[in-house]
C-alpha positions in Angstrom: 104.4 120.1 110.6 102.8 117.6 108.2 104.6 114.7 106.6 105.0 116.5 103.2 106.4 119.7 104.8 108.9 117.6 106.8 110.1 115.8 103.7 110.6 119.1 101.8 112.5 120.5 104.8 114.7 117.4 105.0 115.5 117.7 101.3 116.5 121.4 101.6 118.6 120.7 104.7 120.4 117.9 102.8 121.0 120.2 99.8 122.3 122.9 102.1 124.8 120.6 103.6 126.1 119.7 100.1 127.2 123.3 99.4 128.8 125.4 102.2 127.8 128.7 100.6 124.1 128.0 100.9 123.7 131.3 102.9 124.3 133.2 99.6 122.5 130.7 97.4 119.2 130.0 95.7 117.3 126.9 94.7 116.5 126.2 91.0 114.9 123.4 89.1 117.0 122.5 86.1 115.9 121.2 82.7 116.2 117.6 83.9 113.8 118.3 86.8 116.6 118.2 89.3 116.6 120.5 92.4 120.0 122.3 92.5 121.4 125.0 94.8 123.4 127.6 93.0 125.2 130.7 94.4 123.3 134.0 94.3 126.1 135.6 92.3 127.8 133.4 89.7 131.1 134.7 88.2 132.9 131.5 87.2 131.4 128.5 85.3 132.4 125.6 83.0 130.3 124.1 80.3 130.0 120.3 79.7 128.5 118.6 76.7 127.7 119.4 73.1 126.5 123.0 72.5 126.7 124.1 76.1 129.3 126.7 75.5 127.3 127.8 72.5 124.4 128.7 74.8 126.8 130.6 77.1 128.2 132.6 74.2 124.7 133.4 73.0 124.1 135.0 76.4 127.4 136.9 76.2 128.7 135.0 79.2 131.9 133.6 77.7 134.0 135.7 80.1 132.8 133.6 83.0 134.4 130.4 81.6 137.4 129.0 83.5 137.9 125.8 81.6 136.8 124.0 78.4 136.5 120.5 77.1 138.8 118.8 74.5 136.9 119.9 71.4 137.5 123.5 72.2 141.2 123.0 72.3 141.4 120.8 69.2 143.3 122.3 66.2 141.5 121.3 63.0 141.4 122.5 59.4 137.6 122.4 59.7 135.5 124.2 62.2 131.9 125.2 61.7 131.0 126.4 65.2 130.4 130.2 65.0 130.6 130.6 68.8 134.1 129.1 68.8 135.3 131.0 65.8 134.2 134.2 67.5 136.1 133.2 70.7 139.6 131.9 69.8 140.6 132.3 73.4 138.8 129.1 74.2 141.7 127.1 72.7 144.1 128.3 75.3 142.0 127.7 78.3 142.5 124.9 80.9 141.1 121.5 80.1 138.1 120.0 82.1 137.9 116.7 80.3 137.0 115.1 77.0 134.2 116.3 74.7 130.6 115.0 74.7 130.3 115.3 78.5 133.2 113.0 79.5 134.4 115.4 82.2 137.3 114.7 84.5 136.6 115.6 88.2 140.3 115.8 89.0 140.9 118.3 86.3 137.9 120.3 87.4 139.0 120.4 91.0 142.5 121.5 89.8 141.1 124.6 88.1 142.2 127.9 89.6 139.9 129.7 90.1 137.3 127.1 90.7 133.9 127.2 88.9 130.9 128.0 90.9 128.5 126.2 88.6 128.9 123.4 86.0 126.3 123.7 83.1 125.7 120.4 81.3 123.8 119.6 78.1 122.8 116.0 77.1 122.8 114.6 80.7 122.9 111.1 79.4 126.3 111.6 77.7 129.5 111.1 79.7 129.5 111.8 83.4 126.2 111.5 85.3 125.3 115.0 86.5 124.5 113.8 90.1 127.8 111.8 90.3 129.8 114.7 88.9 128.1 117.1 91.4 128.9 114.7 94.3 132.6 114.2 93.2 133.3 117.9 92.7 131.1 119.5 95.3 130.1 122.0 92.5 126.4 122.3 91.5 125.6 120.8 88.1 122.8 122.4 86.2 121.3 120.4 83.3 120.2 122.2 80.1 118.4 120.9 77.1 118.9 121.0 73.3 116.0 120.6 70.9 114.8 121.2 67.3 114.5 124.8 66.4 111.4 123.9 64.3 109.7 121.4 66.5 110.4 122.3 70.1 112.1 125.6 70.5 110.4 126.4 73.8 112.9 123.9 75.3 115.7 126.0 73.8 114.2 129.2 75.1 113.7 127.8 78.6 117.3 126.5 78.7 118.6 129.9 77.8 116.3 131.6 80.3 117.5 129.2 83.0 121.2 129.8 82.2 120.5 133.5 82.0 118.8 133.6 85.4 121.8 131.9 87.0 124.5 134.1 85.5 122.5 137.4 85.7 121.8 137.5 81.9 118.0 137.4 82.1 117.5 140.3 79.7 120.0 138.9 77.2 118.3 135.5 77.3 115.0 137.2 76.4 116.7 139.3 73.7 118.2 136.2 72.1 115.0 134.3 72.2 113.1 137.2 70.7 115.7 137.6 68.0 115.4 133.9 66.9 111.6 134.1 67.0 111.5 137.3 64.9 113.7 135.7 62.2 111.6 132.6 62.0 108.4 134.6 61.9 109.9 136.7 59.1 110.8 133.6 57.1 107.3 132.1 57.5 105.6 135.4 56.6 107.6 135.7 53.4 106.6 132.2 52.2 103.2 131.3 53.8 101.1 132.5 50.9 103.0 130.6 48.2 100.6 128.3 46.4 101.2 124.6 46.8 101.7 124.1 43.1 104.6 126.6 43.2 106.5 124.9 46.0 109.6 123.0 44.8 110.5 119.5 46.1 113.8 119.5 48.0 116.2 117.2 49.7 119.2 118.1 51.9 122.1 115.6 52.2 125.5 115.4 53.8 124.1 116.3 57.3 126.7 115.7 60.0 125.8 113.4 62.9 128.7 112.7 65.3 130.9 113.1 62.3 130.6 113.7 58.6 128.4 111.7 56.2 127.4 111.4 52.6 124.3 112.2 50.6 122.1 109.6 52.3 122.4 111.5 55.7 119.5 113.8 56.0 117.0 115.5 58.4 113.4 114.7 57.7 112.5 117.5 60.1 115.0 119.9 58.6 114.0 123.3 60.1 115.1 125.6 57.2 112.7 123.7 54.9 109.9 124.0 57.4 110.5 127.8 57.9 110.1 128.5 54.2 107.4 126.0 53.5 109.5 123.9 51.2 108.5 120.4 50.2 111.0 118.1 52.0 110.8 114.8 50.1 112.3 113.0 53.2 109.5 114.3 55.5 106.6 111.9 55.8 103.3 113.3 54.5 101.0 114.9 57.1 99.2 112.2 59.1 101.8 109.5 58.2 104.0 109.7 61.2 106.3 112.2 63.0 109.4 113.1 61.0 112.7 111.9 62.4 115.4 114.3 63.6 118.0 112.4 61.6 117.9 109.5 59.0 120.1 107.6 56.6 118.0 106.9 53.6 118.6 104.4 50.8 120.2 105.6 47.6 117.3 104.0 45.7 114.9 106.1 47.8 116.6 109.4 46.9 116.5 108.4 43.2 112.8 107.5 43.5 112.0 110.8 45.2 114.0 112.7 42.4 113.8 116.1 44.1 113.8 119.2 42.0 116.4 120.9 44.1 119.3 119.4 46.1 121.0 121.1 49.0 124.3 119.8 50.3 125.5 120.5 53.9 129.2 121.4 53.4 130.2 119.5 56.5 130.3 116.5 54.2 133.6 117.9 52.8 135.4 116.6 55.9 135.3 113.2 54.2 137.9 114.4 51.6 138.1 114.8 47.9 137.1 111.2 47.0 134.2 110.8 49.4 131.2 112.7 50.7 128.0 113.9 49.1 129.5 116.2 46.5 131.9 113.5 45.3 129.0 111.0 45.2 126.8 113.4 43.1 129.7 113.9 40.6 130.6 110.2 40.2 127.7 107.9 41.0 125.6 107.2 37.9 122.4 106.9 40.0 122.8 110.3 41.5 123.9 111.8 38.2 120.5 110.8 36.9 118.7 113.0 39.3 116.8 116.0 37.9 118.4 118.4 40.2 121.9 117.3 39.1 121.0 117.3 35.4 119.5 120.8 35.7 122.3 122.2 37.8 120.1 122.8 40.8 122.5 121.7 43.6 123.3 124.2 46.3 125.5 124.3 49.3 124.4 125.3 52.8 126.2 125.9 56.1 126.6 123.0 58.6 123.5 122.1 60.5 125.3 120.1 63.2 128.7 120.7 64.7 128.9 119.7 68.3 125.1 119.8 68.3 122.9 122.1 66.3 124.2 125.5 65.0 121.0 127.5 65.6 122.4 130.7 64.0 123.5 128.8 60.9 120.1 127.1 60.7 118.4 130.4 60.5 121.0 131.7 58.0 120.5 128.6 55.8 116.8 129.2 55.8 117.2 132.6 54.3 119.5 131.3 51.7 117.2 128.4 50.8 114.3 130.8 50.7 116.2 133.0 48.2 117.0 130.0 46.0 113.4 128.6 46.0 111.5 131.9 45.9 113.8 134.7 44.8 110.9 137.2 44.4 110.0 136.8 48.1 113.6 137.5 49.2 114.6 140.3 46.9 115.8 142.4 49.8 118.0 139.6 51.2 121.7 139.1 50.6 122.1 135.7 52.3 125.8 136.2 53.2 125.1 139.6 54.7 122.1 138.2 56.5 124.2 135.4 57.9 126.6 138.0 59.4 123.7 140.0 60.8 122.6 136.8 62.6 126.1 135.9 63.8 126.8 139.5 65.0 123.8 139.3 67.2 124.1 135.8 68.4 127.9 135.2 68.8 129.2 138.8 68.6 131.2 138.6 65.4 130.7 138.4 61.6 132.1 134.9 61.1 130.5 134.0 57.7 133.7 134.5 55.7 135.7 132.2 58.1 133.0 129.5 57.7 132.9 130.0 54.0 136.6 129.5 53.5 137.0 126.5 56.0 135.8 124.0 53.4 136.8 123.3 49.8 133.3 124.1 48.6 132.0 127.6 49.4 128.7 127.9 51.2 125.6 129.5 49.7 126.6 128.7 46.1 125.3 126.8 43.1 127.8 123.9 43.1 129.9 123.3 40.0 129.6 119.5 39.4 131.9 119.2 36.4 
């Protein structure tokens, strides 16, 4: 046996000793490049970190959950997570720790029945996955989140990995194909629009670990990219990679003077006297914008809420496409399209619940009087 083979054997023996059920187990490489042994048949899991339970719901694996983090149990006037709205049972499930990956090994070990696998997104948040695995004796599998526009292969691979572990391989492929078809349809509808007919746009009020005002934006905002809109916050081609999130100066927004403004309704969490909509109504600088003076300000569903809402991102793209190029979206009713997306991705038509959760409705031309 050569030195390399001996090293591999030693690693496998060490891993086997970590989990007594190795005889009915398999070895996987997770999205963090970690080697993990998981049971052949997985029937009980928990999800740690932003969006992890969203992934499981996409795969129709929510019945496997035996505990949830604190954000799932929180009672709030606002909630823009379609996966959670479609699964109210999460609120009554046992607690595994605090949100954003701050798991509690004692609570996890007290679960009855015990999870066989812990899925974890954002491995750098909260508990270190190796330490959590060592303290609980439960395999921890890291998954990844990414931009739906810039790196969706990472999303697809994460869903395929989770699907393979919980015996939802076909569903993982179906959900990946579904998202890819929607994006391809959006691009096909708008790819031949002449450059001179493309409107300049800006989206503000994007949430990032909480609500923000108009200056909070996404230079790489996927809905704009899918419908070939001119995002004024996105650097011109060849002048640098667009950021995933940015807080831009008020003066810069005024200088850009976009023809159309879109407002992420998550900004409404800041209350009646704050947030992007209040700023547009009251700030003289923003009131001078062409989009405000011409009543071209529209609301969209929250982009982020415990990480990215992929279904809402696609739904927003259809609405934005309809606003910008109505002739190319004559057959689309954005609200009905949103529920078609939610039905497939989370198993329920949740648009109306999302629409009524905030003071301002989604998919509307905002009244700024």
